[in-house]
Residue, then its C-alpha position, 0 to 999 in steps of 0.5 A: x499500499x501506498x503511504x506517500x504523502x502528495x508533493x509540489x508539482x502534481x498533475x492539477x498544477x501542472x496540467x490543470x484549469x488556467x495552463x495554455x496547453x497544446x491541444x491533446x488531438x492536433x498530434x493526430x490531425x496536423x498528421x493527416x491522421x484524422x479519422x472523419x466520415x469520408x475516411x470511414x468505409x463499411x464492409x459491402x457498402x454501396x455509394x449515393x449521389x442526389x439528384x437536386x433541382x436546377x430550378x429555384x421554384x417549380x411544380x414537380x410533374x415528373x422524375x424519370x429514373x429509367x435510364x439511371x436504373x439501367x447503368x452500369x453499377x446501379x442498384x436502386x433510384x429513390x424519389x418521394x414516391x418511394x418513402x411514401x407509407x414508410x411511416x417517416x416523419x417529417x423535418x422539423x423546426x423546433x423554435x416555437x414562437x408566436x405572431x404578435x397577434x399570439x396565434x403560433x407561427x407557420x411550420x411548412x411541412x419538409x419531406x426528406x425528398x422534394x413532394x409535389x414543388x421544388x422550393x430552392x436550386x438544390x432542393x433534393x429530388x432523387x437519390x441514386x445508389x450505385x456500386x461505386x460513387x463515380x458510377x451514383x454520380x454518373x447516373x444521378x445525371x441522367x434522372x430526368x426532371x420534369x419541372x414547370x418553373x415557377x416565378x422565384x422570390x429571393x429576399x424576405x421583403x420581396x417574398x412578402x410583397x402583394x404578388x409575390x410567388x407563393x411557395x407553400x399554399x399553408x403560408x399566405x402570403x409567404x409570412x412565416x412568423x410576424x414576430x414583436x418584443x417589446x412595449x411599442x407604446x413606450x419605446x414609441x414615447x421615448x422616442x418622441x421624448x428623445x433629443x436625437x434618434x439615430x437611425x440605419x438601414x442595416x443589410x446582415x449580408x447572407x454566407x455560405x458556411x464553407x466547413x472544411x470538411x463537406x457533409x457525409x454519411x453512411x447509413x446502414x441497417x440491422x435486421x435482427x435488432x432493427x437498428x439504424x446507425x448513421x456515421x455522420x457529423x454533427x454537434x452532438x451525438x445524443x441530441x441528433x440521434x434522437x431528431x433523427x429517430x423523429x424524422x425515421x418514425x422510430x423510437x430513440x432506442x432504434x436509432x445510434x448516431x456516430x460522429x468522428x472528427x469534424x471538420x466545422x460546423x458553426x451551427x450547419x451541422x447540427x441539423x437533420x438533413x433530408x439526405x440522412x433520411x433517404x440514406x437509411x431508408x436505401x441501407x433498410x431496403x438493400x440490406x448494406x451500408x450506403x454512404x455519401x459525400x457531398x460535393x463542394x459545388x452542391x454545399x454551396x446550393x445544398x448546405x444551410x446558410x447563415x445571416x440574411x436579415x435587413x432591419x431599420x435600426x433606431x436608437x433614441x437618445x437624450x441631449x446628453x447622449x444618454x440612451x433611452x430606447x432602442x427599436x428594431x424593424x425588419x425581415x428574416x430571409x428563412x430560406x425555402x424551409x425552415x431549419x431547426x432554428x430559423x426564426x430565432x436569429x432575426x427574432x429573439x436573439x437580436x432583442x437579447x444581444x443588442x442590448x450590450x454592456x449598455x444601460x439602455x432601458x427599452x427594446x422594442x423588435x419587430x420582425x417579419x420572417x419569409x420564406x424564399x427561393x433560396x437555402x435554408x438559414x439556420x445557425x451560424x457562428x453566434x445564430x443572431x447574437x454578432x447581429x444584435x450587437x452589430x446593429x447596437x454598435x453602428x447605430x452608437x456611431x452613427x448617433x456619436x457622428x450626429x450628435x457631435x459626441x466622441x464615440x468613446x466617450x458616448x459609450x462610457x457614458x452609457x456602460x452599466x457600471x460594474x457596482x449596479x450588477x447584478x443588472x436585469x435588462x428590458x428583455x429579461x436577462x440578467x448579468x451577473x458578473x463583469x466590469x464593462x467600464x473598466x475592460x473598455x478603459x483597458x482596450x483604448x489603453x491597449x489600442x493606443x487611442x490616444x496616439x491614433x492621430x499621428x498613425x492617421x497622419x503617416x496613413x494620409x501621407x502614404x496616399x491611404x485613408x485610416x480609420x479606427x472602429x470599436x466593436x463593443x459586444x455582450x452575448x447572450x450565449x445558450x443555457x447549458x442544457x442537461x449535460x453528461x458527464x461520465x469518468x470511466x477507470x479503465x483496466x488498463x489504467x487510462x481514465x475516460x471522460x464520456x460528454x454529450x457536447x462534441x468537438x468539431x474543431x474546438x479542441x474539447x479533450x484538452x481543456x475538459x481533461x484539465x477541468x478532470x486533473x484540477x478536481x481529481x488529479x488524475x494523471x493528464x495523459x492518461x485521460x480520453x474523450x469519449x463524445x460521439x457514440x450516442x448509445x454511450x450517452x445518457x443526455x448530451x445537448x450537445x455543443x452551440x451557443x458557446x455553452x460546452x465548456x460551462x456544461x460539460x465542465x460543469x458536469x465534470x466537476x460535479x461527476x468528479x464529487x461524486x467520484x470522490x464521495x465513492x473514493x472516500x468510502x472506499x479508502x476508508x476501508x483500505x486504509x482502516x480508518x473511519x470515513x469522516x476520517x478521510x481527505x482528498x486532495x490532489x489525487x489522494x485520499x489521506x487519513x486526516x493528521x497522518x501521512x497514510x494515504x492512497x492514490x486515486x489511480x493506486x484506489x481504482x486498480x486495487x477495485x479491479x482485483x479485490x475480491x471481498x469487498x463488504x456489499x454496502x462498498x461501492x465497487x468501482x470509481x466510475x460516476x455516469x451523472x447528468x449536470x442539470x440545465x443551467x442559466x446563460x452566461x454573457x461573455x462581453x469585451x471590447x475589440x478595436x480594429x483599424x484599417x487602411x484603405x487605397x482610395x484609388x482601389x477600394x482595397x481594405x487592409x486591417x492595419x491593427x487588432x486589438x480585442x480585450x475580453x471576459x471570458x470568466x474562468x479560462x480553463x486553457x489560455x491558449x485554445x481560447x486565443x486560438x477560437x477568438x482568431x477563428x472567430x474575428x477572421x470570420x467576422x473579417x470575412x463577412x464584413x470585407x469578402x463574402x457574399x452569397x448572391x442569388x439572380x432574379x430566377x434564383x440561381x446562385x451566383x456565388x457558387x463557388x470559391x471562383x465568385x465566393x471570396x474567403x479571408x485568407x491567412x495574409x488578409x489578417x494581422x497579429x492580433x492582440x488578445x487580452x483577457x480580463x475576466x470576471x467569473x461568472x456564477x452561473x456555472x460551476x467552472x466559472x466561465x462565460x464560453x468565447x467561440x462565438x465572441x470573435x464574430x461578434x467583436x468583429x463585424x463592428x469593430x471592422x466596419x466602423x473602422x472603414x466607415x470611419x476611414x471614408x467620412x472624410x468622403x461624406x459616407x456614413x454607412x456602408x452595408x457588408x461586404x466592404x467590397x473594393x468595388x463597393x468602397x471604389x463606388x462609395x468614395x466616388x459618391x455612387x454606392x452609399x449613403x452619404 
């Protein structure tokens, strides 16, 4: 029996919370040894390809599959007719919001393959199964479509206009939801009494998600058990398993979802897509696994897109610049069908996140959500949170200019003081922690705000326009749902964490292991992570809304406490002491006041060979625990960007970028900084480069990387990252979530900087993306509000 006491330099101090450790999975990923869905092959598998509508809107009169069925290697071709009567469900929207008159929102039915009509270019109409992927794709091209083309509509404003083409018979006027939040009377009074009102019409441009790994899946069916299995990228195996079971019309226990490595998602891969239902249908009938990997050109038209909303944003202020009320009146484009969270971004999330760090007493949001002949809109990094912050920060800069108040001073004048926390906002959220004025002051100092004029003169001397922009943000994260925290001590001496969240690029393994090491003192290098097998899970809310470390971290902490409870009972037995005398610290159970102890790993080993344990003692240290849902958290920060614009070409260069963030407790500061880098670059992409464009017939103009620009490493500067965290009280870790904050800070800071740079030319507002052509036209008086 080991009787040594613990010493300094324990695993908890070397690899615990707060340490910047390299990600455990990177050694595999950078060597190309990852296991993505397309890397997987099952014995006897067949291959699928989808036939998609080349038209944005039309009536399906026929689908001719005869030629395809006769082609070499083709095993089967399926259309909507083949899925009828199979007991399958529909693809559902999970958001239920009332119209302003109290009636429920419209939820048009979506089947796995188009029935009756096609509603966007890329709408799946049929699936071909063959013995090779090339044979399947060749045969898919021979499927004949008899479609009566109808007029198309691609924007929400056009879709809601009188006489617009109607997508669904049961959605009159294409209106999915007429949303309203706030006290319209009080807001109107505030605007009537205001000394100044700032107004902007702001377009939040549609984004194609473009993850590094396209969607893919392998469906299989076991006849003996009647169970389906789907290998597919996801954001949480447990939740998607449940949604997929509903789509297939079977109980949860007849569905298994397996997810390996995932090359990016940003919200898009959290949904059950129609392809998955058809793959599982084919696997059941053909008695063989069926594999499908999307092509990048198909991804552009068939993946869910992000953003796409237009708002008239208004800010009422008193004579001293105090905020009185905000009002956001706009349109949300839902695309051809409702995604699981389609209406959420342009409605409740605009209201919650537009408030930011500010003492705004009244908020009103009025949104009309419409279906259009475009790809469905779903969550995209932030899912309404960057949009809300962006609207507010553009309004503040506009108000500052129009009132002759320094933009930094105007923000400082309206920040919620630290002494006023906790603070209840007009939308009902409760800010529990933070120090917004101190964080803001730190950002101004770090960006050398006072020294800007010298840099501006240098730019002017070089023939460039220089501008600076502030982007303050406060996000309302998704509330952590019930989340599994499993801790299993394995026979080989390893320790496995089982979690219902899922890493699709964030690097969960390392920070989760750090939390466990901090709690139990188990060796960091011996910790494994299981996350993508629905059969291993008893709960799981998945990853999304920046909640993973809050949910899984809290679940691991609570599960660790249960391990310690069991361990004290067992240590008392082995050390021949009373349970009340057993203490636990740094990975060891000790008898208080003595040097007698046993390490937790040794205790786990002894349990595997112990044969004479009393009946009332645990037989293992293993715990499967479910952390109960917790409130949202409120990550916040201030990003300051400086840009240089070439007036001759309209080219933008980001000269410097400083960010000060409050994420509460940082489990792994290096990974947090990496998350911010990625989020900021995605925001820069939307601000300067990315635009999804449809023509009047609903054809996607930007259907490849020849037409759709993405930011590259050379397009961004080195970032200055500063953490000024105040731990939250809403979860056991004290973390506030960081995954989407980069977008929330970069959209307003970069766009405010560009407008500032162009202000000598009378430019007062510019919509994203601020491409060279857009900027050149604005400078020359033909493309901006002036």
